[in-house]
C-alpha positions in Angstrom: -65.7 77.1 74.6 -68.8 76.3 72.7 -68.9 76.6 69.0 -71.3 76.0 66.0 -69.5 74.8 63.0 -70.5 75.7 59.5 -71.2 72.7 57.4 -68.5 73.6 54.7 -65.9 73.9 57.6 -67.0 70.7 59.0 -66.7 68.7 55.8 -63.2 70.4 55.2 -61.9 69.4 58.5 -63.2 65.9 58.3 -62.0 65.0 54.7 -59.5 67.6 53.7 -57.4 68.4 56.8 -55.6 71.9 56.8 -56.8 74.8 58.9 -60.4 73.4 59.6 -58.8 70.3 61.2 -57.5 72.5 64.1 -61.0 72.7 65.2 -61.5 68.8 65.2 -58.2 68.6 67.0 -59.3 71.1 69.8 -62.7 69.3 70.0 -60.9 66.0 70.4 -58.7 67.4 73.0 -61.6 68.6 75.1 -60.8 72.2 74.4 -63.9 73.2 72.9 -67.6 71.7 72.6 -69.5 71.5 69.4 -73.0 72.9 69.7 -75.6 71.6 67.2 -79.3 72.0 66.5 -81.2 69.2 64.8 -81.3 71.4 61.7 -77.5 71.7 61.6 -77.2 67.9 62.1 -79.5 67.3 59.4 -77.6 69.5 57.0 -74.3 67.7 57.9 -76.0 64.3 57.3 -77.4 65.6 53.9 -74.0 66.6 52.7 -72.2 63.6 54.0 -74.7 61.2 52.3 -74.0 63.1 49.0 -70.3 62.9 49.5 -70.9 59.0 50.2 -72.7 58.6 46.9 -69.7 60.0 45.1 -67.0 58.5 47.3 -68.1 55.0 48.5 -65.5 54.6 51.0 -67.0 57.3 53.2 -68.7 55.7 56.4 -71.6 58.4 57.1 -72.9 56.4 60.1 -69.6 56.5 62.0 -69.1 60.1 61.4 -72.7 61.0 62.4 -72.5 58.8 65.4 -69.2 60.4 66.5 -70.9 63.9 66.2 -74.1 62.9 67.9 -72.3 61.4 70.9 -69.6 64.2 71.2 -71.7 67.2 70.6 -74.3 69.2 72.7 -77.7 69.5 70.9 -79.6 72.6 71.5 -83.1 74.0 70.5 -82.3 77.3 68.8 -84.3 80.3 69.9 -85.5 82.9 67.6 -83.9 86.3 67.2 -86.7 88.0 69.1 -87.5 85.2 71.6 
């Protein structure tokens, strides 16, 4: 199964566990594939960097590298394409 993860859900899954963490567990177990566009990835990056400014122990490069290596990047098509 391929999914697109909202930025807030992704951040919650990474840092706060709980229900969104189930998604990352399924991804790690190979039960689903995360699909990203460059725009979504850039949004993840912006939010992670803002969090890293506040919480200096966050390693944004490791998180972003994992997402880059383990996700499928696609070019979104317009609604009317």
